[in-house]
C-alpha positions in Angstrom: 0.0 0.0 0.0 1.4 3.4 -0.9 2.1 6.0 1.8 -0.9 8.0 0.9 -4.3 6.4 0.4 -5.8 9.6 -1.0 -4.0 12.3 -2.9 -6.4 15.0 -4.3 -4.5 18.0 -5.6 -5.6 21.2 -7.2 -9.2 20.1 -7.6 -11.5 22.3 -9.6 -15.1 21.5 -10.8 -17.2 23.7 -13.0 -20.2 23.4 -15.3 -20.9 25.3 -18.5 -23.8 27.8 -18.4 -26.2 28.3 -21.4 -24.6 31.8 -22.0 -21.2 30.2 -22.4 -19.8 31.2 -19.0 -18.8 28.8 -16.2 -20.4 27.9 -12.9 -17.5 27.1 -10.6 -18.6 24.9 -7.7 -15.1 23.9 -6.4 -11.6 25.3 -6.9 -8.2 25.1 -5.4 -8.8 22.1 -3.1 -6.0 19.7 -1.9 -6.6 16.8 0.4 -3.9 14.2 1.2 -4.4 11.4 3.7 -2.6 8.4 5.0 -4.2 5.3 6.5 -5.6 6.1 9.9 -6.1 9.8 9.1 -9.5 11.3 9.7 -10.9 14.4 8.0 -14.2 16.2 8.1 -15.4 18.4 5.3 -17.6 21.1 6.7 -19.3 24.3 5.5 -22.8 25.7 4.7 -25.2 24.1 2.2 -24.0 24.6 -1.3 -20.4 25.1 -0.3 -19.1 22.1 -2.4 -18.8 19.5 0.3 -20.6 16.6 -1.5 -19.0 17.6 -4.8 -15.5 17.3 -3.2 -16.4 13.9 -1.7 -17.6 12.7 -5.1 -14.4 13.8 -6.8 -12.2 12.3 -4.1 -14.1 9.0 -4.3 -14.0 8.8 -8.1 -17.8 9.1 -8.4 -17.3 12.2 -10.6 -14.4 13.7 -12.5 -12.7 17.0 -11.8 -12.6 19.7 -14.5 -8.9 20.0 -13.5 -6.6 18.6 -10.8 -5.8 15.0 -10.0 -7.0 12.3 -7.6 -5.1 9.1 -6.6 -6.6 6.4 -4.5 -4.1 4.0 -3.0 -1.7 5.1 -5.6 -4.1 4.6 -8.6 -4.4 7.7 -10.8 -8.1 8.0 -11.6 -7.6 10.5 -14.6 -6.9 7.9 -17.3 -9.5 5.4 -16.2 -12.9 5.0 -17.6 -15.9 4.4 -15.4 -15.3 0.6 -15.2 -11.7 1.3 -14.2 -12.7 3.8 -11.5 -15.3 1.3 -10.2 -12.6 -1.3 -9.9 -10.5 1.0 -7.8 -13.4 1.8 -5.6 -14.2 -1.9 -5.2 -10.7 -2.6 -4.1 -10.0 0.3 -1.9 -13.1 2.4 -0.9 -16.0 2.0 1.5 -19.1 4.3 1.5 -21.7 5.3 4.0 -24.5 7.6 2.9 -27.3 9.5 4.7 -30.1 7.5 3.1 -28.5 4.0 3.7 -28.9 2.8 0.1 -29.7 -0.8 1.1 -31.3 -3.1 -1.5 -34.9 -3.8 -0.2 -35.1 -7.4 -1.6 -31.9 -8.5 0.2 -31.5 -9.4 3.9 -29.1 -7.5 6.1 -26.4 -10.1 5.6 -26.9 -10.2 1.8 -26.7 -6.4 1.7 -23.4 -6.4 3.6 -22.0 -8.9 1.2 -22.9 -7.1 -2.0 -19.5 -5.3 -2.5 -17.7 -8.6 -2.0 -20.0 -10.4 -4.3 -19.2 -7.9 -7.0 -15.5 -8.8 -6.6 -16.2 -12.5 -6.5 -14.8 -12.6 -2.9 -17.9 -13.0 -0.7 -17.1 -14.3 2.8 -20.4 -14.8 4.6 -18.5 -15.4 8.0 -16.9 -11.9 7.6 -20.3 -10.4 6.9 -21.7 -12.1 10.0 -18.7 -10.9 12.1 -19.2 -7.3 10.9 -23.0 -7.5 11.7 -22.2 -8.8 15.2 -19.7 -6.0 15.6 -22.4 -3.4 15.0 -24.8 -5.1 17.3 -27.1 -6.8 14.7 -26.4 -10.5 15.4 -30.1 -11.1 15.8 -31.1 -9.2 12.7 -29.0 -10.8 9.9 -31.9 -12.4 8.1 -34.2 -9.3 8.3 -35.0 -7.1 5.3 -34.4 -3.3 5.4 -38.2 -2.7 5.8 -38.0 -4.7 9.0 -35.2 -2.6 10.4 -35.2 0.8 12.1 -33.3 3.7 10.6 -30.4 3.2 13.0 -30.3 -0.5 12.3 -30.3 0.2 8.5 -27.3 2.5 8.9 -25.5 -0.1 11.0 -26.0 -2.5 8.1 -24.6 0.1 5.7 -21.6 0.6 8.0 -20.9 -3.1 8.1 -21.2 -3.2 4.3 -18.7 -0.4 4.0 -16.0 -2.5 5.7 -16.6 -5.8 4.0 -13.9 -5.3 1.4 -11.4 -4.1 4.0 -11.1 -0.6 2.4 -8.1 1.7 2.6 -10.5 4.7 2.9 -14.0 5.3 4.0 -16.2 8.1 2.6 -19.2 9.0 4.8 -21.7 11.6 3.5 -23.9 12.9 6.4 -24.0 9.4 7.9 -26.2 10.6 10.8 -28.3 13.1 9.0 -31.5 11.0 9.0 -31.2 9.8 12.6 -32.4 11.1 16.0 -29.7 12.4 18.4 -29.3 9.3 20.5 -29.1 7.0 17.5 -26.7 9.4 15.7 -24.4 9.3 18.7 -24.3 5.5 18.6 -23.6 5.4 14.9 -20.9 8.1 15.3 -19.2 5.9 17.9 -19.4 2.9 15.6 -18.0 4.8 12.6 -14.9 6.0 14.6 -14.5 2.7 16.4 -14.6 0.5 13.3 -12.4 3.0 11.5 -9.8 2.9 14.2 -9.8 -0.9 14.4 -9.4 -1.2 10.6 -6.8 1.6 10.3 -8.8 3.1 7.5 -8.6 6.7 6.4 -11.9 8.5 6.9 -13.4 11.4 4.9 -16.6 12.6 6.6 -19.0 15.2 5.2 -21.1 16.7 7.9 -23.1 19.7 9.1 -22.6 18.6 12.8 -19.8 20.5 14.5 -19.6 17.9 17.3 -19.1 15.2 14.8 -16.5 17.2 12.9 -14.6 17.9 16.1 -13.8 14.2 16.4 -11.6 14.2 13.2 -7.9 15.0 13.2 -8.3 17.3 10.2 -11.1 19.7 9.3 -11.5 21.1 5.8 -13.9 24.0 5.7 -15.4 25.1 2.4 -17.1 28.4 1.5 -18.3 28.9 -2.0 -16.3 26.0 -3.2 -13.0 27.4 -1.8 -11.1 26.1 1.3 -11.0 28.7 4.1 -9.2 28.8 7.4 -11.0 27.5 10.5 
């Protein structure tokens, strides 16, 4: 594994307007992380937080700048190539869980590993036990509370033993007590796995738990 699991340098993202001008949503952003580093991306709505996460995770491509994940340069890769890098090195947790409704909790956890042809049901069970769902493995998402669904999503994020975890408002749809439990699980699992963490959040308390905080305003990094 290279020294840096994420190297995002000089990122800029813009979109053409009908009048020929540009709408710049992100510019001049650098983010470099090693395994075990934790970073929160903070700022008001519309500041470019989710755009930055999408670029760093290879879900979108920058207008200019470069992104490397675990040493792999994303620029020359097509979508299949970027998906392969994500499958090997990246875990995701989203605000809306993104579980497949026709699969059980265990089957949802195993999806990323199934896509790689490396599904290990015992690892999936172990992760679900770790997040406190040993009695809910055969339940479907509709049979689970919001907090339980997010715990399934968190277990799924670690099933491929990622080098980096991207979490986009992972507690945004949860009540305060459940959010606190999920937060503890995110940081606990991340520390155990030695995974780098990039966390998009509006919650200052959540952001305060990361080693690095990157504040955006109008798509530009600003001092804390």
